[in-house]
C-alpha positions in Angstrom: 13.9 -3.5 -5.1 16.0 -0.5 -3.9 13.2 0.5 -1.4 13.4 -3.0 0.1 17.1 -2.7 0.6 16.6 0.8 2.1 14.1 -0.5 4.7 16.3 -3.4 5.6 19.3 -1.1 6.0 17.3 1.3 8.1 16.0 -1.4 10.4 19.5 -2.8 10.8 21.0 0.6 11.5 18.5 1.0 14.4 19.6 -2.4 15.7 16.0 -3.7 15.6 14.8 -7.3 15.3 11.4 -9.0 15.2 9.6 -5.8 14.5 6.0 -5.2 13.4 6.2 -3.9 9.8 3.2 -2.0 8.3 2.7 -1.3 4.6 -0.1 0.6 2.8 -0.7 0.5 -1.0 2.7 0.1 -2.7 4.4 0.1 0.7 2.8 -3.3 1.2 5.0 -4.7 -1.6 8.0 -3.4 0.2 6.9 -4.7 3.6 5.9 -8.1 2.3 9.2 -8.5 0.5 11.2 -7.5 3.5 9.3 -10.1 5.6 10.0 -12.7 2.9 13.8 -12.1 2.5 14.5 -11.2 6.2 12.3 -13.1 8.5 14.8 -12.5 11.3 13.8 -8.8 11.2 10.0 -9.1 10.9 7.8 -11.1 13.3 4.5 -9.4 12.5 3.3 -8.0 9.2 0.4 -5.6 8.6 -0.9 -5.0 5.0 -3.3 -2.1 4.5 -5.4 -2.1 1.3 -2.5 -3.9 -0.3 -3.1 -3.6 -4.0 0.6 -4.0 -4.8 0.5 -7.6 -3.4 -3.1 -8.5 -4.4 -3.7 -11.4 -6.8 -5.4 -10.5 -10.1 -8.4 -12.5 -11.2 -7.0 -13.5 -14.6 -10.3 -12.6 -16.4 -12.4 -9.7 -17.4 -12.8 -8.6 -13.8 -9.2 -7.2 -13.9 -10.2 -4.5 -16.4 -12.1 -2.5 -13.9 -9.5 -2.2 -11.1 -6.7 -1.8 -13.7 -8.6 1.1 -15.2 -9.2 2.6 -11.8 -5.4 2.4 -11.1 -4.6 4.1 -14.4 -6.8 7.0 -13.5 -5.6 7.2 -9.9 -1.9 7.1 -10.8 -2.0 9.2 -14.0 1.0 11.5 -14.0 1.0 12.3 -17.7 -0.5 15.8 -17.3 0.8 18.8 -15.5 1.3 18.8 -11.8 -1.8 20.0 -10.0 -1.6 23.2 -8.0 -1.5 23.0 -4.2 -5.2 23.9 -3.9 -6.2 21.4 -6.6 -4.2 18.7 -4.7 -5.7 19.6 -1.3 -9.3 19.9 -2.7 -9.0 16.5 -4.5 -7.7 14.9 -1.2 -10.6 16.5 0.8 -13.2 14.9 -1.5 -11.7 11.5 -0.9 -11.0 12.0 2.8 -13.6 14.4 4.3 -13.3 13.4 7.9 -9.8 14.7 8.6 -9.0 17.9 10.5 -6.9 20.9 9.8 -3.7 19.3 11.3 -3.8 16.6 8.5 -4.5 19.3 5.9 -1.4 21.2 7.1 0.7 18.0 6.8 -0.6 17.4 3.3 0.3 20.9 2.3 3.8 20.6 3.7 4.2 17.2 1.8 3.0 18.9 -1.4 5.6 21.7 -1.1 8.4 19.3 -0.4 7.4 17.1 -3.3 7.2 20.1 -5.6 10.6 21.4 -4.5 12.2 18.0 -5.3 10.5 17.5 -8.7 8.6 14.5 -7.5 5.9 14.8 -10.2 8.6 14.7 -12.9 10.2 11.6 -11.2 6.8 9.9 -11.4 6.5 10.7 -15.1 9.8 8.9 -15.7 9.0 5.7 -13.8 9.9 2.5 -15.6 7.0 0.9 -17.5 6.8 -2.1 -15.1 5.8 0.3 -12.3 3.1 2.0 -14.4 1.7 -0.7 -16.6 -0.5 -2.8 -14.3 -0.1 -5.9 -16.3 3.6 -5.7 -16.1 3.3 -4.8 -12.4 1.5 -8.2 -11.9 4.6 -9.8 -13.4 6.7 -8.2 -10.6 4.3 -9.6 -8.1 4.5 -13.1 -9.6 8.3 -12.9 -9.5 8.9 -11.4 -6.0 5.8 -12.0 -3.9 3.3 -14.7 -4.8 5.7 -17.7 -4.9 6.8 -17.0 -1.3 3.6 -16.0 0.5 2.7 -19.5 1.7 6.1 -19.6 3.4 5.8 -16.3 5.2 6.8 -16.8 8.8 5.4 -13.4 10.0 2.0 -13.3 11.7 0.1 -11.3 9.1 -2.9 -8.9 9.6 -4.7 -7.8 6.4 -6.9 -4.8 6.7 -9.0 -3.9 3.6 -11.2 -1.1 2.3 -14.6 -1.8 0.9 -14.8 1.4 -1.1 -11.5 1.4 -3.0 -12.0 0.8 -6.8 -8.3 0.1 -7.4 -8.4 -3.1 -5.3 -11.5 -5.1 -4.6 -12.4 -6.9 -1.4 -12.4 -10.1 -3.4 -8.7 -9.6 -4.1 -8.0 -9.1 -0.4 -9.7 -12.4 0.3 -7.6 -14.1 -2.3 -4.5 -12.7 -0.7 -5.5 -13.9 2.7 -6.0 -17.4 1.4 -2.4 -17.3 0.1 -0.9 -16.5 3.5 -1.5 -19.3 6.0 -1.0 -17.3 9.2 -3.2 -14.4 8.3 -6.3 -12.6 9.6 -8.5 -10.5 7.2 -10.7 -7.6 8.1 -12.9 -5.5 5.8 -13.7 -2.0 6.8 -16.6 0.0 5.4 -16.7 3.7 4.5 -13.0 3.6 3.7 -11.1 4.3 0.5 -7.5 3.6 -0.4 -6.1 5.4 2.7 -7.9 3.1 5.1 -5.5 4.1 7.9 -6.8 7.6 7.6 -10.5 7.0 6.8 -10.9 4.5 9.6 -7.9 5.3 11.8 -9.5 4.3 15.1 -10.5 0.9 13.7 -7.2 0.3 12.1 -5.3 1.2 15.2 -7.6 -1.0 17.3 -7.0 -4.0 15.1 -3.3 -3.6 15.1 -3.2 -3.2 18.9 -5.4 -6.3 19.4 -3.4 -8.5 17.1 0.0 -7.0 17.4 0.0 -5.3 20.7 
């Protein structure tokens, strides 16, 4: 919950209120929790491919997305080289240009200098074991979603194995004041894969 406190402190330091808060992936957990505990700060919420706040099925269907998450977030081996990292990213996001590649390389070098890979290897089990992660959701997110005051836009990817469209629809049903959009030809980084569509939806709903 330290990241939640950090975001709240940052927003307060800027003197902002009633902002539009956007979260992708695990950032959606942070964004949703901020909106839950500080509705005075967040008037509009955008959740992008929000696997960290997505309800599980409670049956055998959970095995597939949990396995995909274990593969996607496996830090048990050695840190990939810069070229391995960039090439892997290009395979999943082939439509981006050289400017984005440059930013990815800079991000890799900063992370390597800070020992980010080693930090990931030492994460607590509740952040790496998906079944324990669901328990965090049940404690901090799900009981409060029906009371969210923020107008919520949910944008989902059709082609992300770590979080299915069905989970996105389940999430939308838990949030009364929500609007759900499913985008094709997009993986986990929907804001990159379908940047124009995502920006258009945010402007239309939250402009």
